[in-house]
N, C-alpha and C positions, 0 to 999 in steps of 0.2 A: 361816791360815783353815781351818775345817773343810771336809771334802769334802761332796758333795751329800747323801750318806746321813746324815751327821751333822747337816746342816742340817734335813733332814726329821725326824729323830728329836727334835731339840731343839725345833723349832717345834711339833710335835704335842704333845709332852709339856708344854711351857709353857702351851699353850692349853687342854689338858685339865685341868691343875692349877688354872687360873684360873676354870673354870666350876663353879659350885656346883650340887649336885643340885637344889636348889629352883628354880634358874634354868632347869633342863632339864625341870622337871615331875616329878622323881623324889623319893622319900621319903628324907629325911636322918635315918636311924634312929640311936639312941644307940649309942655304941661305935665309930662309924665312924673308921677310922684315917687317912684321907686327906681333906683339905678339898674337893678337886676330884672330878671324875668318875673312875671306874675304867675301865680299858680295855674290860672287858666291857660297861659301860654305854654307852660311845661306840659300840661295835660294834652294840649293840642299836638305838640311836637311828639309826645310819646304815644299818641293814639289811644288814650284812656279817657274816661269821663272826668270832668272837673270834680265831681263829688268824690270819686274814687281817689284821685290824687290828693285832694284836700284831707280826706280821712287818713291817708297814708302819711302825709307830712305832719299832721297833728298827732301822730302816734296812736290813733284809734285802730289802725291796722298794723300788725307786727309781722306779717308774712306776705309773700307774693310769689307768683310763678316765675320761672326763669325767663319766660318771654317778656313779662312786664318789667322785671329787673333790668334786662338788657335794653328795653325800649326807653326806660327812664334814664339809664346811664347814657344812652346815645343822645337823648334830648338835652341832658345837662353837660354833655361833652366830657364825661369823666374819663380820665386815663385808666389804664388797665388795673393799677393798684387800687384805685378808688372804686372801680367797678366790682372788684373782688370784695372790697370792704363792704359795699352795699349788699352784695350777695350774702356775706357772712352775717350782716345785721338782720336781713330779712329771712335768712334760712340758717339760723344758728344751730350749733351742736345741741343734742338733747341735754336738758338741764341735769346737772350733777346733783348728788345728794347734798342737802344743806350742810353748812358748816365748812370749815377750812379743808381744802384738799390736802392729802398727804404730801409732805415735802418731797420734791423730786431729788433723785440721786443719779450721778453719772455711773455708767457701767464700769467695772474694773478694767475691761479691755480698753475703754477710752482713756482711763487714767494712765494706763501704761503707754498709750499712744502719746499723750501729753508729755509724760516724763522723757520720752525719747526724742522730743523736739527741742534740742539744745539751742538752736540758733534762730528759732522762729517763735516769737511770743504767741501764745494761744491760750484760749480758755473755752469752757463749755458753759453756755447760757441756757436758761430755760426761757419760756415766753414772757415771763415777768422781769427778765433781765437779772435774775439771781445768778450769781457766779457759783456754779456747782463745783467747779474745779478750775485751777489755772496752773500753768507751769512756772518754773522759777523765773524765766526771762520775762514773762508777762507781769509777774509781781514786781520785778525790778523796773520795768517800763512804766507801769501805772501806779499801783499801790499794792502792798502785800495782802491780797485778799485771803490767802490761805492762813494768815495769822489773825484774821478777824473772826469775831464770833459768828456763828451760823446765821443769826438774825441780822447781821450787819454786812452782808456781802452783795447788796444790790448795786449794780453798776450805775443805774440812773440816779439813785439816791446819792451815791458818792459824787457823781459828776455835778449834781445840782447844789449840794450842801457843803461839800468840802472845798474850802478856798484853794487848797493845793491843786485841785483838778482844774480850776480856772487858770492857774498860772502854767500848768503843764501843757494844755491844749492851746496852740496858737489860734485856732479857729473854734474856740469853745462854744460860741453861740450856735454856729452852723452844725457842729457835730452833736451837741446836746439836743438841739431841735430835731435832728434826725432820729435820735434814740426815743424821744417823746413820740414822734410819729410812728415808730415801730411798735411802741406799746399800744397804740390805737388798734393795731391789727389784732392783738390779743383780746382787747375788750369786745370786739365784734364776734370773735370766735367763741369766747367763753364769757358771756355777759354776766353770768351769775357766780363767777369765781370770787370767793370771799377775800382771798389774799390780794388779788389784783385790785379789788375795790378798796381795801384798806391802804394799799400803796398809793393809789390815786388820791384818796382823801388826805393822807399824810403830806404828800408833795404839794397838793393844792393849798394846804394851810401854810407849809413851810417855805415855799418858793414862789415868788411873784412871777418869775419867768415861766415856770411850769403852768401856773394858773392862766397866764395869757396864751401860751401855746396850746394848752389843752382845749381852750375855748374855740380855737380855730379849726379843730377837727381835721387836722392834716394827717394824711396816711402816707407813711414811708416804709415800705418793706425792707428788711435787712437783706442786702445782696453783696455789694462790694464797694470799694471807694478808697480814698486817700485820707491821711491825717498828717498834720504837722505838729511837732512837739518842740517845746523849749525845755529839754530835759536837764535836771541838775547835775548829772554825771557826764553826759556826752554832748550837751548843747543842742543845737538845732538838728532835728531828726525828722525826715520825711519817710512815711511808710505807706504801703498799700495793703489792703486787706481783702480777704474773701471770706464770706460767711457760708460755710459748708453745712448742708442739711444732713440729717442723720435718719435715713429711712426707717430704721428699727426703733428710733426714739423721736417721734414726730414733734414732741414738745421741747426738743433741745436742738441747739445749733452749735457749730464749732467755728468761731471766727479765728482765722490764722493771719498773722501779720508777717510782712517781710520788708526789707529796705527798698525804697523806690529807686535808688541809684547805687552804684558800687560804693560810693562814699558812705551812704546810709547803711549798706550791708556791713562795711567795716566798723561803723559805730555800734551796730548791734553786736558784733563780735567783741568789741571792747566792753560793752555793757555786760555781755555774758561772762567775760573774764573778771570784770569788776565784781559781779555777783558771786562768782566762785570764790574769789578772795574774801569777799564780804561775809559769806556764810561760814567760812572757816573760823571766824571769831565768835560763833554762836556756840552755846553749850547744849548738851542733850536736854531734852525737855523732861522735867521731873513729873511724877505722877500728878495728873490734873493740870499740868501746865500747858502753855501754848508754844507752838513751834516758832523758832526764830527769835526768841528773846535773848538779849545780850548776856554774856557771861559776867559774873560779878567782877567789878573792877576793870572791865574791858573798855578802854578809851578809844579804841579804833572802830568799834561797831557804830555805824550810824544808819538809821532807817532812811528810806527815800523821803519820808516826811521831814526828817531832820535836815537832809540836804536841801530840801526846798526851803525850809525856814532859814537856813544859812544863806541861801541865794537871796532871799528877800532882804537880809541884813547886809548884803554886800553889793547892793545896786546891780544885781543880776550879772555879776562877773563870775564866769564859770572857772572852776579850777580844772587844770588839765588832768585827765585821768592818768593813773599810775602807768608808767611805761613797762608793762609786763612783756617778757620775752615772747616771741612767737610760739615757742614750744609750750608755753603755759596756756595758750588759747584752748577753750573747750570746743570750739567749732572753727571751721575754715571755709 
């Protein structure tokens, strides 16, 4: 991952290249050799010297006053999220001690909150998109994060590198692009974080999509939105989500999902019931084992990945979910 000076350089350059003179109220005279603004034009619009802006864009300056930051953001017509990103780049948090930061954990109170949300998929993410905890319905909706090794619970890695994720999200490109943009926010806030740097390096090597999107320096904060799924158990499912901030845990967020329509809410209830039936076929975890492993000889247990594989082998024909009686539903 590039250092902070390189991030500043690339971000300002890409935003300057993207802004046309006509958008900034300047004359686009014939023979112009660059489609975007020149450095001297940005400097003029921001009310700073050409030398100052040039040194800033070249990464020779890595800090600026709030007034200068806002002037440059206005000159480049940055939206609010990108203005905050520029502020984070030029006024980052104090550098942490070298070496990997300690792995973050969710508070026990939040874990109990997750466990009580039977009808709403939810999980706790840190700023690197590590899934610190998830409830049973989230695992049934996406993938069983709670049964993965601690080093293999990164949401973005799963979305980019697991073929099942590409089949699950009907708008995989758009949704994954947004998650990449959210990771950009963390890079600006903590440019020296070793774990984030390692994740960026890994995904840059392993995923051509990530490599392309990361070079665009797009910033997309996590807030709210919609997702469409082609789920192996309930078929087409549309959900809305809200990303809740946790004031006492500023490096963690709580995304909560719900059905977009009554039909989607019914499908989440069916998925919850399916998950309850499904987990009844699991055995207690032996010492040193992992939760959710199938009992010996159990032919009824199938992981979400297995359902997805079965879907690929049947030309995407969904099986109807078992008709559990209403009394068996875990939520209403």
